[in-house]
N, C-alpha and C positions, 0 to 999 in steps of 0.2 A: 563429156559424153559418158565416160565411165561412171561418174558420180550419179548421173541421172538413171542409168541402167541399174546401178546398185540400189538406189532408192526404190525403183519399181519392183525389183526382186524382193526386197524386204517387205513391201506392201502386198505382194501377191505370191507369197511362198506357197508351194504345193502342199497339200495335206500329207501327213505321214502315211507311208505305205503306197503312195502313188508312184508308178513306174516312170522313170525319166530316162530318156535315151540320148546319148551323145549324137551330135551332128556328124555327118560323114567325115572321115579322115581326121578326126580330132582325138587327141590324147585325153584320158580322164583327168590328168593333172597338167594344166597349162601354166606357163610362167607368168602370164598376166591375167587373162580372163578365160573362163571355161564356159563356152556357150553351149547350152543344152536345149533340147526341144521337148516340150510337153505336148503330146499329141502331135498335131500337124503344124499349127501356126503360132503357138504361144512360146516366144523365146524366154529362156531363163538364164540369167547371167550368174556365174558362180566365181568368186575370187579364188585366186591361188590359195592353197591351204596355209602357206607359211605367212599368215598375217597375225594381228593381235588376237583375233577371235577365230574360233573353229566352227565348222558346220558338220552336217551330215549325221554324225553320232550325237544324238540328243537325248537318248533314253538310257537310264542307268539303273540296274538292279543289283541285288546282292543275294547270294545263296548262303543260308545257314542250314547245315544238314542235320542239326539237332544234337550236338554234343554238350555234355555238362562240363563244368570246370574240373580239372584234375589237380591232384596234389603234387604230382610230378609228371614231367614230360621229356621226351627225347629218347635217344638210343639207350641211355644209361638208366632210364626210369623203369617202372613196372612193365613187364611184358604184357601185351594185349590180352593173351589168354589167361593171365593171372589176375586181371581186374574183375572184381565183383562188387558193385556198389549197392548201397542201401536203397530201399524204395524211396525214401525221402530225398536222397541225392538225385536219383533218376528223375523224379517228378519235378525237380528244380529246373528242368529244361524249359518248362512253360514260362516261368518267370524270366528266364534268360531270353527266350524268344520275344516276349512282350517288350522287354527293354530295348531289344534291337529294332523292332518295328516302330516303336515310338521315336527312337532316334532317327530312323530313316524318314518317317513322316515329317519330323521337324526340319530335316535338311533338304527335303524335296526330291528324294529318290522316287523312282517310278514303280518298281516291283520288288517285293520281298519273295524270295523263292525258298522252299524247303522240300524235304524228301520224306517219303513214307517208308518206314522200316519197323521191324518187329523183333522182340525177344533179345534186345541187345543189353544184357545186364552189365556189360563192360562200360557202357556210358557214351558210346560214340555216335549213335544215330537212334534217338529215343522218342521220335514222334510217330505214332502208329496211324493217326487219322488226320490228314491235312485239312479236309473239307470241314470237319467239325471245328478244328482250331481256327480256321479262317473266318467262319461265321462270327466267332467271338472277336477275333482281331479287327474285323471290319467295323465293329461297333466301338472300338477304341480309337479309330482313325477316321479321316475324312477323304483322303485322296489316294493313299497308297493302294496299289493292287497286290494281289497275292497269287503267286505262281506255283502250280503243283509240279514239283521237279523231283520225282514224278509219282503219280498214282501207278502202282505196280499191278497192271491188269490181271495177271494170272492168279493173284491173291484175292480177286473179287469175282462175284458173278457179274457179267457185263451190264445187266439191266439194273442191278443194285447200284453199281458205280454211276451209271447214267442218271438214275433217279437222284442220288445224293448230290451229284454235281449240279443238276437242274435246280434242286432246292437251294443250294448255296448260291447259285447265280441269281436267283430271285431275291433271297434274303439279304444279299450284299449289294444289290443294285448293279450287278455285272462286274464286280471287282475281283472275282476269282478267275484265274486263267487255267484252263484244263491242260493236263500233261499226262502222257502215257509212257510207260516203261515196261520192260520185259522181266526184270528181276534176276539178279546174279547171286544173291545170298541164298545158298542151299538151305541153311537153317530156317530161313523165312519161307521161301516159295514152296519148297518141297513139303514143309509142314502143313501148308494150306492145300496140299493135294495135287499140285502141278509141278512138273520138273522145272528146275531153274535152268538158266543158261549154262551153268557149270555141270549139271548132271545130265542134261539132254538138250542141247542147244536147238536141234531141229524141231523136236516136239514142242519146246517152249515157244519158238517162233510161230509154229503152226497154230497153236492155241491163241497166242497173242493177236495174230492177224485176224482170226475169226472173231475174236472179241471186239476188236476195233470196228470191223464191218457191222456188227450188231449194234454197237453204240451209235455209230453214225446214222444208221437207219432209224434208230429210236429218236435221236435228236431231230432229224430232218424230215421225217415222214409223219403225217398225221396218224396213220396206222400202218403197221408193218408185220411181216412174218419173215422167218429165216429158217433155212434148212441147210446144215453143213455137217461136217464130220463129227463135231463135238457138241453142237447144239441144234435142237429142233424147237423153234419158238413160234407160236405157242404150241404146247402139246394139244393134239386133237382130242379134247375131252368134252363131255357134255357140260353145259353151263346155262342155267336158267332157261332150259327148253331149246337151246340150239347148240351146235357143235362149234367149239372155239376154233377160229381160223386166223384171226389177227389180234394184235395188241396195240395199245396206245400208251406211250410213256406219260405218266401223270405225276408231277407236272413235267412239261417240256421246258428247256431253257428259254428264258425270255429273250436272250441275245443270241441271234442266229445269223450266220453260221457260227458255231462254237470255235473260238480261237484255240487251237490245239498245238502243243509242242511235244517233241520227242528228242531224247538224247542221240547224238551221233557218236557212237562208240566204235563199232567195226567199220562204219561208213561203207557198207557193201552196196552194190548197185541195186540189188533186190530191195534192200531197206529203203533206199532213196526213192525208187519207183513207187513203192507202197505209200510212202509219205506224201509224195506229190499227188497220187491218185486220190488221197483223202484230204488234200490241202493242209497237211500237217507241216509245221515249221520246225526247224532244227536248231538244237543247242549244241555247240561244240565246246567241250571242256567245262570245268567247274565240278565240284563234288569229287567223286571217285575218279572220274576220267581226267587225263592230262588236259590242261587248258591251253589257251593261246591259239593263234591263227595257224591253220594248216592249209597252205595254198592248194595242194592237190584236192583236198576235200571240198574247199570252197568252189574251186573250178568245176569239179565233178557235179556239185549241187546245181550250179548255174546251168551246166549243160543238160542236166536232168530236167530242170524246169523248162528249158528251151525245147526239149523233145515233146513236151506236152503243150507247146504253143505259147509259153510264157517267156517273153524276152525280157530279161532283167539284167541289172548290173551285178557284178560280183559282190556277194554279201547280202543280197536281198533275201528276206524271209529266214534270216539266221540271227542267232545271238551267240556271241563268243564270250566264254568265261575265262577269267584270270584270277589267280591267287595274287594277293597284293600285300605289301607292307611298306609304309611310308615312314621315312626318318630324315634327319638332316643331311645324311650322306648315304650313298649306296652301301658303303661298308657297314655303317651302323644298322641300316635296315636288314642286311643279311645276318648280322650277328644277333639281332633281336628275334628274327623270324626262324632261325635255324632249329631251335627245339620244337617249334610247331611243325615245321617241315618234316622233321624226323618222326614225330609222333604220327603224323598223317601217313608217312610211308609204312610205319609199323602196322597200321591198320589195313591199308589197301594193297600193298605189294603181295601178300599171300592170296589175295582174291584175284590176282591177275592184272592189276591196273598199272603195274610198273613193268614194262616190257623188257624182255631180254635178260631177266635175272635167272640165275641157276638155282637148283634146289638147295644147294649149300648156302647161297646168299640169303634166300628166304628163311632158311632155318636159323641163320645167324641173327636175323632180325628179332627173333624171339629169345635171344640169349644175352640181353643186356649189352654191355660194352663191347662184346665180340663183334657187334655190327660195325664198329668203327674201322675194323681192319678187313672188312668183307668186300671192299671195292664197290660199294653201292653208289648210285647216282647222288650227286650233291645238289644243294640249293643253287649253287652257281651254274650247274648244268641246266636246271630249270629256267633260270634267267636267260641263259644263252639260247635255249630252245623256244623261248617266248611264252612259256606257260606262267611265269611269275613276273610281276612288276614290282621291282624293289628300288627304293631310292628317294630322293627329294621330290616334292610335288611337280616341279618343272620337268624333271626327267620322266616321270610317269605320264604327264600330259603330252610330252614329245612322242612317247611310244604309242599313245592312243592316236595322236595326230597322224603318225606314220601308218597306223592301221587303217584309218579312214581314207588315206590316199591310195592304199592298195586295194581297198574294197569300197568303192563309191556307193554301193547299194546298202551298206551296213548302217542300220539306224540305232542299234542298241547293243550294249555289252553288259556283262555282269562282272563285278569285282567283289572279292570277299576274302575272309580269313579262313584258313584251312582248319580241319578238325584238330582239336587240341588247344586252339587259341582261347585264352581266358576272356570272360565277358568284358572286363575293363579294357582289354586291348582291342577287341572287336569294335566296341563303341568308339574308342579313340581313333581307330583307323577309318571308320565310317565318317567321323567328324572331319578328319583331315582331308580325306578325299572329297567329301561333300562341300567343304569350304574352300579348298585350295586347288582342286583339279576340276571338279564338275562344272563350276560356273564358266570355265573357259569354253565349254561345249554347249551347255543348255542355254536356250534363248528364253 
């Protein structure tokens, strides 16, 4: 009987994104079979997770924030604020990004994610225009999607960003995924005329939320108007014999509704309510933010969806990001990844992304080897916290399997190498994960 049910399940799997509910009084992880109901009458049988093959998490992406290769890395290397690279070196980020996306396409990854940043002569995040780059990359590949992680709204006029996304959506055949972010680099955001989260968090949030409102109207309505604290669109001006009252985005995205993602950094209830209101999905970890699963955040998100009438399993409408390094043993993986971990901390700790550090600890990060005696968090701490996956392929697969047992609604994760990792290592890690881990989950 079990074999028959299993065959029926494989032949009639639900489409990705379909909400599936457990039957009453049943645990998400059963020792034999896990019987679920799709809608009212259609039973779906799911095997216990600990079998030869895995389910549920079937989509894999990778984030490349846009760093060039450095000549030295780690606490003992050049301090972040002392790095100033040549134009030629900085522009090399595009060749590096191309090599990464071609490797991901070859291996069957689902989504390449990158980040919008500006003015970083140090070489850490060097891609200022994701949409322009993605139109080019889509013509080098056939299947890979491209995620904006993230377009920083306050550095754009909302209608210009909406137009550019719509253009990219059309030119790439729907392979660009929209992403919105608020902006924490004061050098970047404040230079464009809006306070960053570091200089005025409340003002930044206020502008960001109004911009999202405008973009969603522009995407979803044939014509629209908006009047808020920061924008009145359109202005009531004479135009060819009439007074302008409404606008139409030209072009509008071909694929509606627009799939939109936002980082979960503070994970405040206000932010989650806003995201659910606009059907925005959440990314936990990856890039600057600490990665790994955070039970409280995942549960809070599930409960926020439920308040809006969406009954989902834990992990639905989320992507969880991890930093990763695969080697023959966990000890070897840690040793190889440690200089990259240290370089990444040098970059992001002073921006507030390593919680609990004192001013002295942050100061020591900019003073070379002095950082080693500053009591800073270690890579081992990151592994214990779940933000890093380090070790042989089977150990990494086991940790991902545990993740999907905990979050039965989770369909996709991101794995990647942190800022500082050389191109050769990034490509090697993508290959090892793509060949030795990913096939256990992707069907």
